[in-house]
Steps between C-alpha positions, in 0.01 A plus 500: 500500500180637646158338527155651453180324602212549253145439620163544331126436522444489874127568461422574862646173631680621811620161634664422164673838488623469857645157425679629189642803681623271778670276243657801329633627834630150587705508179649835600343691210428867554379615157146409395314602184125443467332458160150597602156359580531562870122501544181313416394136530612468863377661824810696605561750220548789741755315713685383190525853360639625831755218525613539139562871559714413801708227339528556124753728333299527180138415412327509162129515431295192421162472334323442831683796656380729221157341478419554866553876455207506256126504586379159617157341454544138612487419875857362504644817345304728730611299803866516394482876443345561838760284675785692335390855566584814306868530596596151385297536180687822424828312553396226257393754239841671486714187471743498202454275200842336480849479649826489302813363669850449358632165617832350390499691172138416419196722521222334697146635467235406755128571467176331593341362183649622172667795331162617370266513799441360847187343349681338205574142598786293362420135564766235524393349165525835316657515155863597449397837354287570805791411724741719303259792540575487873849636420383798294482856625145637518327813620463322834863395546656807338783542253864405537692177488282192455544229763690174475303339783133550583324382814127525565212368714126498425448138389598338833705228324882512536706418195815604316592482132761632262423655161725556201569868457358631169671839527872557460455831676442333833795406715562126491404276790666162518240230446616170648338179386337397825417133552425440865371144541228575243385805699612715210416430142565727204638768729196504728466446873179474696435446866739541788872486562788719397679564175847650470536692176808592299725243660657169401321322782122526518332391820142437608378429850158354575348626826279192515789256521798723574675325213753707310539423132760635260601481137729685263376798306636614165660843498526745214667802653800478271302493175169660593329257262241384751375821651156486659241647730375366831133514604380383840189507714546524875183310592265607781553546870134485594304306235711263288339345192747224416356234727747552785324671795812669634619857478746561217757773433832553319851596595723654234871541557766701322704818506246775564538826305801356319525521119784249484393150384486241778291206614132526588322240713123456523341288770135403552411451865199318646391581855236302692273709722202462733219452248251410775559841654454670163169317449378587848583868452275512191208349690557708814436824311221350283684606185293487178616232252684324780403156365693560177799641687508199733485256209784677322741520794432142610534343153749734333268520200277769351124458557279718281174308541439555871 
């Protein structure tokens, strides 16, 4: 079994990224995928782009990455463009839209926001039809086999849920009934911890308490009657919006590039970092819109009225 770290939405927060990369290295992980939004909001977009290029095996384009390549009129956008420089902007412009990976007999598709556009946002409370659209092939994702598992960023709120599969053409994914001390209801998980999929024993670990919880999941491999799809959001490294002011990322584990069915594990990881340093860096360079950025990274909540 091999593990891949999946990070997203760093938004120029260098201390948060450094803390996450340190945690990834501490766990002995060597493969890192980034789901975009390297830049904007924070003061260290240039440094983040450079570090991502050094450490990540694959990077997809986010809405901020594409947006910063376009003409800017507001002071914050102009400042970010100038801090990046032409070479980094060219790098952001050519980033791919999505990544497809075969893992334990399941096709995993990773992109920033949705299958339609980097600017098309799928909120956590989206309808089932909107969620199912994340698994469809589009002009952006290309043709071929549709995915069993989709991971994305953009909304800065980590969660995981399973969906019943409306198409018999898709390969089945076992859909265990997950009941982890009321953390999962109706096949949905939100927050932090880890979930082991496609196994008789399902475990969740809370990084706040270190407590490990487990329950039994229902399997359907023999009958295929409960096939399903898995959708998850990796959260944000730099600017979380779920009320927890810590960096967040995911670790997914399985048999890489293997078409044979096997277990897949998905873990949400929270990493504390030096927020005071991140705040000071924004003030040191007199970054435009720094008040909003500081509020967001200190509270873990979005602030649109600053």
